[in-house]
C-alpha positions as CSV (number, residue, x, y, z in Angstrom):
1,X,-30.8,-3.0,-27.6
2,X,-29.3,-6.1,-25.9
3,X,-26.1,-5.5,-27.9
4,X,-25.9,-1.9,-26.7
5,X,-26.5,-2.9,-23.1
6,X,-23.7,-5.5,-23.3
7,X,-21.4,-2.9,-24.8
8,X,-22.2,-0.4,-22.1
9,X,-21.7,-3.1,-19.5
10,X,-18.3,-3.9,-21.0
11,X,-17.3,-0.3,-21.0
12,X,-18.3,0.0,-17.3
13,X,-16.3,-3.1,-16.5
14,X,-13.3,-1.7,-18.3
15,X,-13.5,1.6,-16.4
16,X,-13.8,-0.4,-13.1
17,X,-10.7,-2.4,-14.0
18,X,-8.7,0.8,-14.7
19,X,-9.8,2.4,-11.4
20,X,-8.9,-0.8,-9.5
21,X,-5.5,-0.8,-11.2
22,X,-5.0,2.9,-10.2
23,X,-5.9,2.2,-6.6
24,X,-3.6,-0.8,-6.5
25,X,-0.7,1.4,-7.7
26,X,-1.6,3.9,-5.0
27,X,-1.6,1.3,-2.3
28,X,1.7,-0.1,-3.4
29,X,3.2,3.4,-3.4
30,X,1.8,4.1,0.1
31,X,3.3,0.9,1.4
32,X,6.7,1.7,-0.2
33,X,6.7,5.2,1.3
34,X,5.8,3.8,4.8
35,X,8.7,1.4,4.6
36,X,11.0,4.3,3.5
37,X,9.8,6.5,6.3
38,X,10.4,3.7,8.8
39,X,13.9,3.1,7.6
40,X,14.7,6.8,7.7
41,X,13.3,7.1,11.2
42,X,15.4,4.1,12.3
43,X,18.5,5.7,10.8
44,X,17.8,9.0,12.6
45,X,17.3,7.3,16.0
46,X,20.5,5.3,15.6
47,X,22.4,8.5,14.8
48,X,20.8,10.3,17.8
49,X,21.6,7.4,20.1
50,X,25.2,6.8,19.0
51,X,28.0,8.4,21.0
52,X,29.5,9.9,17.8
53,X,26.3,11.7,17.1
54,X,26.0,12.9,20.7
55,X,29.6,14.2,20.5
56,X,28.7,16.2,17.3
57,X,25.7,17.7,19.1
58,X,27.9,18.5,22.1
59,X,25.8,16.7,24.6
60,X,25.6,13.2,26.0
61,X,22.7,10.9,25.3
62,X,21.2,9.7,28.6
63,X,20.2,6.1,29.1
64,X,16.5,7.2,29.5
65,X,16.7,9.0,26.1
66,X,17.9,5.8,24.5
67,X,15.2,3.8,26.2
68,X,12.5,6.2,25.0
69,X,13.8,6.3,21.5
70,X,13.9,2.5,21.3
71,X,10.4,2.3,22.8
72,X,9.2,4.9,20.2
73,X,10.9,2.9,17.4
74,X,9.3,-0.3,18.6
75,X,5.8,1.3,18.7
76,X,6.1,2.9,15.3
77,X,7.5,-0.3,13.8
78,X,4.5,-2.2,15.2
79,X,2.1,0.4,13.8
80,X,3.9,0.2,10.4
81,X,3.6,-3.6,10.3
82,X,-0.1,-3.4,11.2
83,X,-0.6,-0.8,8.5
84,X,1.3,-2.8,6.0
85,X,-0.7,-5.9,6.9
86,X,-4.0,-3.9,6.3
87,X,-2.6,-2.6,3.0
88,X,-1.7,-6.2,1.9
89,X,-5.2,-7.4,2.8
90,X,-6.8,-4.6,0.9
91,X,-4.5,-5.2,-2.1
92,X,-5.4,-8.9,-2.0
93,X,-9.1,-8.1,-1.9
94,X,-8.7,-5.7,-4.8
95,X,-6.8,-8.2,-6.8
96,X,-9.6,-10.7,-6.3
97,X,-12.2,-8.2,-7.3
98,X,-10.1,-7.3,-10.4
99,X,-9.9,-10.9,-11.4
100,X,-13.7,-11.2,-10.9
101,X,-14.3,-8.1,-13.0
102,X,-12.0,-9.4,-15.7
103,X,-13.8,-12.7,-15.8
104,X,-17.1,-10.8,-16.1
105,X,-15.7,-8.7,-19.0
106,X,-14.8,-11.9,-20.8
107,X,-18.3,-13.3,-20.3
108,X,-19.8,-10.1,-21.7
109,X,-17.5,-10.2,-24.7
110,X,-18.4,-13.7,-25.4
111,X,-22.1,-12.9,-25.1
112,X,-21.6,-9.9,-27.4
113,X,-19.9,-12.1,-30.0
114,X,-22.7,-14.6,-29.8
115,X,-25.3,-11.9,-30.4
116,X,-23.5,-10.6,-33.4
């Protein structure tokens, strides 16, 4: 019975490790997409604020429009940095938990070998 309990515990730990790995990959993908979106937005703002882009659109960009775009970029950049920091902290926490779970699995395996 003890052997079965240890095997079940090992199986649960393995599933937890897999789930944590999946979540880590999702977090990394989210952070990458956020960076890409920020870079894309910056590119669009620069195009919108440049005289060449204004000429193509057939209208002049006012100083107030440029100031508002820059302010908007600054706010979104700050939000993106805060979100990235939160994601990094969550990732760090998950990595610590994953390490702990991995160590527990090793202890369970060792106990199982000793019982056998």
